[in-house]
C-alpha positions as CSV (number, residue, x, y, z in Angstrom):
1,M,-15.8,52.4,8.9
2,M,-17.3,49.0,8.1
3,S,-21.1,48.9,7.6
4,Q,-23.2,46.6,9.7
5,S,-25.3,45.3,6.8
6,I,-24.5,43.3,3.8
7,S,-27.4,44.9,2.2
8,A,-25.7,48.4,2.4
9,R,-22.4,47.0,1.2
10,N,-23.9,45.5,-1.7
11,K,-25.6,48.7,-2.5
12,L,-22.3,50.4,-2.5
13,A,-20.7,47.9,-4.4
14,L,-23.3,47.8,-6.9
15,A,-23.2,51.7,-7.3
16,I,-19.2,51.5,-7.9
17,V,-19.5,48.8,-10.5
18,L,-22.7,50.6,-12.5
19,G,-20.3,53.8,-12.0
20,L,-17.5,52.0,-13.8
21,A,-19.7,50.3,-16.4
22,A,-22.1,53.4,-17.0
23,S,-28.3,15.1,-6.0
24,S,-26.4,14.0,-9.1
25,I,-23.2,16.1,-9.7
26,P,-23.1,17.9,-13.3
27,A,-19.9,17.2,-15.3
28,A,-17.3,20.3,-16.0
29,Q,-17.4,20.1,-19.6
30,A,-20.3,20.9,-22.1
31,Q,-22.3,23.0,-19.7
32,T,-25.4,24.5,-20.8
33,F,-26.7,27.6,-19.1
34,S,-30.6,28.5,-18.7
35,V,-32.9,31.1,-16.8
36,F,-35.1,28.8,-14.7
37,H,-37.1,31.8,-13.5
38,N,-37.3,35.2,-14.2
39,F,-38.3,37.6,-10.7
40,S,-40.9,40.3,-11.5
41,G,-40.8,42.1,-8.4
42,T,-44.6,42.0,-7.4
43,S,-46.2,38.8,-6.0
44,D,-43.3,36.5,-6.9
45,G,-40.6,38.9,-5.1
46,A,-37.2,40.3,-6.3
47,N,-33.8,40.6,-5.8
48,P,-32.7,37.4,-4.1
49,L,-29.3,37.9,-2.1
50,N,-28.7,33.8,-1.5
51,G,-29.1,30.7,-3.2
52,L,-31.5,27.8,-2.9
53,V,-32.2,24.7,-1.0
54,T,-33.7,21.3,-2.7
55,D,-35.9,18.7,-1.4
56,G,-34.4,15.9,-3.4
57,S,-37.3,15.8,-5.8
58,G,-36.6,18.7,-8.0
59,N,-38.2,21.2,-6.2
60,L,-36.2,24.4,-5.2
61,Y,-36.8,26.8,-2.0
62,G,-35.1,30.1,-1.7
63,T,-35.9,33.8,-0.5
64,T,-36.0,37.2,-2.3
65,S,-34.7,40.3,-0.4
66,S,-37.7,42.4,-1.6
67,G,-40.6,42.4,-3.8
68,G,-43.6,40.3,-2.6
69,A,-46.9,41.8,-1.8
70,S,-45.6,44.1,0.8
71,Y,-42.2,44.5,-1.0
72,N,-40.3,42.9,2.0
73,G,-39.4,39.7,0.5
74,V,-40.9,36.1,0.2
75,V,-40.2,32.5,0.7
76,F,-40.9,31.0,-2.8
77,K,-41.0,27.3,-4.1
78,I,-40.2,26.5,-7.9
79,D,-41.1,23.0,-9.1
80,T,-39.3,21.3,-11.8
81,S,-41.1,23.0,-14.7
82,G,-40.0,26.4,-13.1
83,V,-43.7,27.5,-11.6
84,E,-43.2,29.4,-8.5
85,T,-45.6,29.4,-5.6
86,V,-45.1,31.8,-2.7
87,L,-45.3,30.0,0.7
88,H,-44.8,33.4,2.7
89,N,-45.1,37.2,1.8
90,F,-42.9,39.0,4.4
91,N,-45.1,42.2,5.5
92,G,-42.4,44.0,7.4
93,G,-44.2,43.8,10.7
94,A,-43.8,40.9,13.3
95,D,-43.4,38.5,10.9
96,G,-39.9,39.9,9.5
97,A,-38.7,41.6,6.6
98,N,-35.9,41.4,4.0
99,P,-34.4,38.0,4.3
100,E,-30.9,37.5,2.8
101,G,-29.7,33.9,4.2
102,V,-30.0,30.9,2.4
103,L,-32.9,28.5,3.9
104,I,-32.5,25.0,5.8
105,R,-34.9,22.2,5.4
106,D,-35.9,19.6,7.9
107,K,-36.9,15.9,7.0
108,A,-40.8,16.8,7.1
109,G,-40.2,19.7,4.7
110,N,-40.4,22.8,7.0
111,L,-38.2,25.6,6.2
112,Y,-36.1,27.6,8.5
113,G,-34.3,31.1,7.8
114,T,-33.8,34.4,8.9
115,T,-35.0,38.2,8.5
116,T,-32.5,41.2,8.6
117,A,-35.4,43.4,9.9
118,G,-38.8,43.6,11.3
119,G,-39.9,41.3,14.2
120,A,-40.9,42.5,17.6
121,S,-38.1,44.8,17.7
122,G,-37.4,45.6,14.1
123,A,-33.9,43.6,14.7
124,G,-34.9,40.6,12.6
125,T,-36.3,37.3,13.1
126,V,-35.8,33.7,13.0
127,F,-38.8,32.1,11.3
128,K,-40.1,28.7,10.4
129,V,-42.4,28.1,7.1
130,A,-44.2,24.9,6.7
131,A,-43.8,22.8,3.5
132,T,-47.2,24.0,2.6
133,G,-46.9,27.7,3.6
134,G,-47.7,29.6,6.7
135,E,-45.0,31.2,8.9
136,K,-44.0,31.2,12.5
137,V,-41.6,33.0,14.2
138,L,-39.5,31.4,16.5
139,Y,-37.7,34.5,17.7
140,S,-37.6,37.9,17.4
141,F,-34.2,39.8,18.2
142,T,-34.1,43.0,20.6
143,G,-31.3,44.2,19.4
144,A,-29.9,44.3,22.8
145,A,-27.4,41.3,24.0
146,D,-29.2,38.8,22.2
147,G,-27.9,40.4,18.6
148,A,-29.2,42.0,15.9
149,V,-29.8,41.9,11.9
150,P,-29.2,38.3,11.1
151,E,-27.9,38.1,7.5
152,A,-26.8,34.6,7.5
153,G,-28.7,31.1,7.3
154,L,-28.9,28.9,10.0
155,A,-27.2,25.6,11.4
156,R,-29.2,22.8,12.9
157,D,-28.1,19.9,15.0
158,A,-29.4,16.5,15.5
159,A,-31.8,17.8,18.2
160,G,-33.5,20.1,16.0
161,N,-31.5,23.2,17.6
162,L,-30.5,26.2,15.5
163,Y,-27.5,28.0,15.2
164,G,-26.5,31.3,13.6
165,T,-24.8,34.8,13.6
166,T,-26.0,38.3,13.8
167,T,-24.0,40.9,12.1
168,A,-25.1,43.5,15.1
169,G,-26.2,43.6,18.6
170,G,-24.3,41.7,21.5
171,A,-22.4,43.0,24.3
172,S,-20.5,45.5,21.9
173,G,-22.6,45.8,19.1
174,N,-20.5,44.0,16.7
175,G,-22.7,40.9,16.4
176,T,-23.1,37.4,18.1
177,V,-23.0,33.7,17.8
178,F,-26.3,32.5,18.8
179,K,-28.4,29.2,19.7
180,L,-31.8,28.9,19.3
181,S,-33.0,25.6,21.4
182,A,-36.0,23.7,20.2
183,P,-39.0,23.5,23.0
184,K,-38.8,20.0,24.5
185,Q,-42.7,20.5,24.9
186,K,-45.2,20.9,22.1
187,G,-46.5,24.4,22.2
188,A,-43.6,25.7,24.2
189,A,-41.6,28.4,23.0
190,W,-38.0,28.3,21.5
191,T,-35.2,29.8,23.6
192,E,-32.4,32.1,22.4
193,E,-28.9,32.2,24.0
194,A,-26.1,34.3,22.6
195,L,-23.3,31.9,22.8
196,Y,-20.6,34.6,22.0
197,S,-20.6,38.3,21.4
198,F,-18.0,39.8,19.3
199,G,-15.9,42.9,21.0
200,T,-14.0,45.3,19.4
201,G,-10.3,43.8,18.8
202,T,-8.6,40.7,18.1
203,D,-11.5,38.5,18.3
204,G,-13.3,39.6,15.1
205,T,-16.4,41.8,14.6
206,I,-19.4,41.5,12.3
207,P,-19.8,37.8,11.3
208,V,-21.8,37.9,7.7
209,G,-21.4,34.1,7.1
210,G,-23.4,31.4,9.3
211,V,-21.8,28.9,11.4
212,A,-20.8,25.2,10.7
213,L,-20.9,22.5,13.4
214,D,-18.3,19.6,13.6
215,A,-19.2,16.0,15.3
216,A,-18.1,17.2,18.5
217,G,-20.6,19.9,18.8
218,N,-17.8,22.7,18.1
219,L,-18.9,25.7,15.9
220,Y,-16.9,27.5,13.3
221,G,-17.2,30.4,11.1
222,T,-15.7,33.9,10.0
223,T,-15.7,37.5,10.6
224,S,-15.7,40.2,7.9
225,A,-13.7,42.5,10.0
226,G,-11.5,42.8,13.3
227,G,-8.8,40.5,14.0
228,T,-5.3,41.0,14.6
229,F,-5.1,43.1,11.1
230,G,-8.6,44.6,10.8
231,Y,-9.5,42.3,7.8
232,G,-11.6,39.5,9.6
233,T,-11.0,36.1,10.9
234,I,-11.6,32.3,11.1
235,F,-13.2,31.4,14.3
236,Q,-13.7,28.2,16.3
237,L,-16.4,28.3,19.4
238,A,-15.4,25.4,21.5
239,A,-18.1,24.1,24.2
240,S,-16.8,23.9,27.8
241,G,-18.3,23.2,31.0
242,S,-18.6,27.1,32.0
243,G,-19.6,28.2,28.5
244,W,-17.9,28.6,25.3
245,T,-14.3,29.4,24.1
246,E,-13.4,31.4,21.1
247,N,-10.3,30.5,19.4
248,I,-9.0,32.5,16.4
249,L,-8.0,29.8,13.8
250,H,-6.8,32.4,11.1
251,D,-6.5,36.5,10.9
252,F,-6.5,37.8,7.6
253,Q,-4.0,40.1,6.3
254,D,-5.2,41.5,2.9
255,G,-2.3,39.7,1.7
256,D,-1.9,36.8,-0.5
257,D,-4.3,35.1,2.1
258,G,-7.2,37.3,1.2
259,A,-9.6,39.9,3.2
260,V,-13.4,40.3,4.3
261,P,-14.9,36.9,4.1
262,Y,-18.5,37.3,4.0
263,A,-19.0,33.7,3.3
264,G,-19.4,30.9,5.8
265,L,-17.6,27.5,6.2
266,I,-18.0,24.1,4.7
267,S,-16.4,21.1,5.7
268,D,-15.3,17.7,4.3
269,K,-15.4,14.2,6.0
270,A,-11.8,14.6,6.9
271,G,-12.5,17.7,9.1
272,N,-11.1,20.3,6.8
273,F,-12.8,23.5,6.2
274,Y,-13.4,25.6,3.1
275,G,-14.5,29.1,2.6
276,A,-14.1,32.2,0.3
277,A,-12.8,36.0,1.2
278,T,-14.2,39.0,-0.9
279,E,-11.1,40.9,-1.2
280,G,-7.2,40.4,-1.0
281,G,-5.1,37.6,-2.8
282,T,-2.5,37.8,-5.2
283,G,-5.2,38.9,-7.9
284,G,-7.0,41.3,-5.7
285,G,-10.5,39.9,-6.3
286,G,-10.5,37.6,-3.2
287,T,-9.4,33.8,-2.4
288,I,-10.7,30.5,-2.0
289,F,-9.1,28.8,0.8
290,E,-8.7,25.5,2.9
291,L,-8.2,25.0,6.6
292,T,-6.8,22.0,7.5
293,P,-6.3,20.5,11.6
294,A,-3.0,19.9,12.2
295,S,-0.7,18.9,15.2
296,G,-0.6,22.1,17.5
297,G,-2.8,24.1,15.3
298,W,-4.3,24.5,12.0
299,T,-3.0,25.1,8.4
300,F,-4.6,27.9,6.2
301,T,-3.7,27.2,2.2
302,V,-5.0,29.4,-0.5
303,L,-6.4,27.1,-3.3
304,Y,-7.4,30.0,-5.7
305,S,-6.8,33.9,-6.0
306,N,-9.7,35.5,-8.1
307,P,-8.1,38.0,-10.6
308,G,-11.0,40.3,-10.1
309,W,-11.0,43.9,-8.6
310,G,-12.1,45.4,-5.1
311,I,-14.9,43.0,-3.5
312,S,-15.4,41.0,-6.8
313,G,-15.1,37.7,-5.0
314,A,-17.1,35.0,-3.6
315,F,-19.9,36.3,-1.2
316,R,-21.4,33.3,0.2
317,D,-20.5,29.7,0.7
318,V,-18.7,26.9,-1.5
319,I,-20.1,23.8,-2.0
320,M,-18.5,20.5,-2.4
321,D,-19.3,17.2,-4.3
322,P,-18.3,13.7,-3.4
323,S,-15.2,14.0,-5.5
324,G,-13.8,16.7,-3.5
325,N,-14.4,19.7,-6.1
326,L,-15.5,22.6,-4.9
327,Y,-18.3,25.2,-6.8
328,G,-19.2,28.8,-6.5
329,T,-20.2,32.2,-7.8
330,T,-18.4,35.4,-8.0
331,H,-20.0,38.8,-7.5
332,C,-18.9,41.2,-10.3
333,D,-15.8,39.8,-12.1
334,G,-15.3,38.0,-15.3
335,A,-15.5,39.5,-18.9
336,Y,-18.4,41.8,-18.3
337,D,-18.0,42.5,-14.6
338,A,-21.4,40.7,-14.2
339,G,-20.1,37.7,-12.3
340,T,-19.2,34.2,-12.7
341,V,-19.9,30.5,-11.6
342,Y,-16.7,28.4,-11.5
343,K,-15.3,25.0,-10.2
344,L,-12.0,24.2,-8.4
345,K,-10.9,20.4,-9.2
346,P,-8.2,19.1,-6.7
347,A,-5.1,17.9,-8.1
348,S,-1.8,16.7,-7.4
349,G,-0.2,19.8,-5.6
350,A,-2.7,22.3,-6.9
351,W,-6.1,23.0,-7.6
352,T,-7.5,23.7,-11.2
353,Y,-10.1,26.4,-11.9
354,T,-12.7,26.2,-14.7
355,S,-15.2,28.9,-15.4
356,L,-18.5,27.3,-15.8
357,Y,-20.3,30.5,-16.7
358,V,-19.7,33.9,-17.2
359,F,-22.7,36.2,-16.9
360,T,-23.2,39.0,-19.1
361,G,-25.5,41.3,-17.0
362,G,-28.4,40.9,-19.4
363,S,-31.3,38.5,-19.7
364,D,-28.9,35.8,-18.0
365,G,-28.6,37.9,-15.0
366,L,-26.4,40.3,-13.1
367,Y,-24.6,40.0,-9.5
368,S,-24.7,36.8,-8.1
369,F,-24.6,36.6,-4.2
370,S,-25.8,32.7,-4.3
371,N,-24.4,29.5,-3.0
372,L,-25.1,26.9,-5.3
373,V,-26.9,23.7,-5.2
374,F,-26.8,20.2,-7.0
375,E,-30.4,18.8,-8.2
376,H,-30.9,16.1,-10.5
377,G,-27.6,16.6,-12.6
378,S,-27.8,20.6,-12.6
379,I,-26.0,23.3,-10.7
380,F,-28.9,25.9,-9.5
381,G,-28.6,29.3,-8.1
382,T,-29.6,33.0,-8.1
383,T,-28.6,36.5,-9.4
384,N,-29.5,39.6,-7.5
385,Q,-30.4,41.8,-10.5
386,G,-30.6,41.0,-14.5
387,G,-32.9,39.1,-16.3
388,A,-36.2,39.7,-18.1
389,N,-37.1,42.3,-15.4
390,G,-34.0,43.4,-14.1
391,L,-34.9,41.8,-10.6
392,G,-33.0,38.8,-10.5
393,V,-33.3,35.0,-11.9
394,V,-33.0,31.6,-11.0
395,F,-30.3,30.1,-13.2
396,E,-29.6,26.3,-14.2
397,I,-26.4,25.0,-15.5
398,A,-27.0,21.6,-16.9
399,P,-24.3,19.4,-18.0
């Protein structure tokens, strides 16, 4: 039976591994790896479970899932010299606890994210943190029809409305896709609506990744379980006059196509979507895939199969540079079973894989659940463990 919390899944995965072990775009060549920040577990936080967002001036923003003054995680800023400032310490009460999703940022510099716990009902929150600090809870999940335990980050439309997923709650307890509507008057409350509740069958269950929007306002995402074969789905929610209609674009079979996608999707200018599965594929360690719109349906193509084992594949979204190259991290494969950073370059009829860095599991970091971000010619990301204090790092890969 699949857990409804990625934290629990991560702990299980890490235990298994430990038991077995006792923006400018960077070039692919001549990469230099360095640790940009070591988390200490006290005031600065510990164990980040996602990546970073940048303001374009070299400052990085993110969350840790634990650590901080109350050990419930923090929202942090790291400047260009690597100095960290904590913008908010989660206290585990009404303000939320244990954020796992990546942040998004508006033009004013405000940060938006989710917590998997805390809030008025203990089922998680959607929050806003100002650029200079100070948190406001926009919504507290009740754990009922509105959803519970949001593990992914958010998407934002032009009107400022927020969209996301929960891994639990909803009509069947298997998660929701929700919309949080921005107030039309200053001081008014945000309004939450569960756009779709996942059932117990072919529509998919337990979405861990977030959603992506297209120009028409349709939403796209993945579920980590359910579907025809029980290994997850890629879905579309199409807006209609009477509500939202779910369309399944791909059912994962745990074959060459992959299985159990925890990552969400990204899109390119042509309307193609890209994502990652943590298991399956010809190598057994997950896949990186493309979904292309076609007449009468969608075409699913595996771009790369990770040769790792079990759930060694990518947990978070891939990113794309202007040349169409994809970048991402894997969790616990590589020469030291500690994870990797990779690049996929499109070529005629195939994609070329390049390993940008292989984690050793020591001072360089261990187990990356990170998306990546480009900033001033470098790639930045996080690891969940490892580093000088064993509590994770922010790393930089420079050309």
